[in-house]
N, C-alpha and C positions, 0 to 999 in steps of 0.2 A: 637370391642367396648368391655369394660366389662358391666357386669349388677350388678345394683344395687338395694335395696329393695326400694319400693316405696309405698306410702301411698296411698292404692286402695281399702281399705276393706269396703265391700258393707253394712257392718252393719253399717261403721263410719258414720257421717254425714259430707257429702261435703259443704266446706266452699262457700260463695257466692263471686265472682268476679266481678268487682274489689271492693274493699274496699275504703271506704272515707281515702282520704291522712289527714298526720299527719298537724297542722296548724302552727305548727314550720318554713318550708321550703317546698315547691310545689314539688321540686325534691327528697326529702326524701322518702321511701318506707312507707307505712302505717306501725303502728305497728302489724297489723293481716297478713301482706305479711310478714313482718320479720320473725313472729310467725310459719307462713308455712314450713320456714326451719326446722323447729324441728321435723315435720311429714316425713322426708326424702327430697333427692334431685330431686324426681318428685310428684308432689301431684295435684291430680284431684280437680277441682273446680267447681263451678257451676255458668253460665254467665245467664244474664238478659234474655236470650231465653230458660233458661233449658238446653242448652247444656252441657257439662261435659268436656271443653279442659283441658290440663295439662299446670301447671306452673312450669317453671323448676327455683330452688333455687339454685342447686348445681353448682359452678363454674367449676367444672371439665364436667359434664353434657351438660351446656352451651357451652362450646367450643366445645364440639363432635358435638352435635346437629348443632351450628352453620356452623360448616365446613362439614356436611353430605348433600351431592346433592340432595337427596331425601326427604327432607323439602324445603318447598318453603316460599318468604315473600311476594308473589303476592297474595294480599288479593281479587285478581277477582276468584281466584280459588270456586268453589262450596265446601261448609262445611270449608272454613277458619272461624276461629273462630274472633269475632267481640267483644270487650269489651263494646260497648256500641250499643245500637239501631240506626239503620240508617235508612233514609227514602228513599222512591221510592224502584226500583227493582236492580238489580246486577250490579255494576258499571263496565261499560266498561272498558277493559285493557287498552286501550288510555290514561285512566286517571292516570296513577299509577306514583309517584314520585319514585327516586331511592331507596327510603326507600322500597317499595313495588316491588322493580324488582330483578330477579334471574339471574346468568350469561347463557348466554353470554351478555345480553343487559345491565346489571350493569356496566359492567366491563369498556367500554370508559367513563363512569362518575365519576369513582374513582380512585384512584392513585395505585391501586390494580396491579400487573403484572403477 
């Protein structure tokens, strides 16, 4: 893995996330999210609960991270960043959809071999 500069200057203001979507198309990223790419491929953001997860806007960095087994899609893990407040306690892992699963559980549900 190569290293890239990241926007994590403690003196810089950390932008809020998620930002409101543009009214044109609900699938387009907000102008603010597009603007984060100018900060670098990895940017710290501030979530609703004051946590500071990373947003990855660089394509090469996204590909690298999505293929790294150390990262997880399982939102039942403690500390998994949630973009919105949720009600209740921790979600049980039995409530996972395939987008919230890691290998080897997700393999039978996808076409990947």
